[in-house]
Structures are given as structure tokens and as C-alpha cells.
Steps between C-alpha positions, in 0.01 A plus 500: 500500500590613848661815365183590309292468817741720692484767231122479482478542876709815505310644204170421669615671819602811307171508314306453822679801640401699192815711500634361174173563319474852641853581386428363152178697463668804653775529241250446222274771643795739528592447135139548392483818710796639310334410173177667614684822584670503160167437326344780703775737388449405137124550535566843650718597203258373237163594644457604864163400630295225651733208435777640717328457834423124484851421378653714774276337761604154382864608518471615861320182604766290331771699680337412834495130404862520386599657831326217685704246303823684567415525869430125513847441357680736739288495818746297706788737425316833505395517866256751642626792296455303178152398607407862575637605161298229331176609666565866417580414138184297457294773669653757265427287196139446608460872578632592157255257340207659678 
């Protein structure tokens, strides 16, 4: 009983912080971004046109979310250079989406 409360407390603290959830959503977004880019390539081969742009836009947005999750996982180890690289990567992804 006491062990369950201790585990629940640590899980609650992690969830309150939000880092665990951001990392989980980040890896899922990164995988979906890769899928979106593959789908966009297949659409380009079959019939280039209107469907490419929304899929590509979704891919770039998902890349930015994936980078946020990766940054949440590594922010303590990356330092200022890692933080600058994260901001530049997200800015590049958003600029490519626009």
C-alpha cells in the first residue's frame, strides 16, 4: 500500500511537470511527420497537385512538435548551444511550413 502511494506521488510529480507527456507526444509527432513526408512523396509520384501542400504543412508542424519533445528530453544536458539549436530548428521548420 505504501509503495503504491510512493509510486503514485512520483508519477503525479512527473505529470505535473509535463515533461513526460511532452516527450511522449513528441516522439509520436516525429513518427507521424516521417509518415507525412513519405505520403507526400507518394502523392507527388502519383499525381502532383493540391494534396501535396496540406500533407507537407502537417509534416513540418509535426516536426516542430517532435523537436519540442526531444528538447524536453535533452534540455538539461544540451546547455545554451543545444537550446539555440532547438530554437533555430523550430524556426526553420515553421519557416518551411509558411
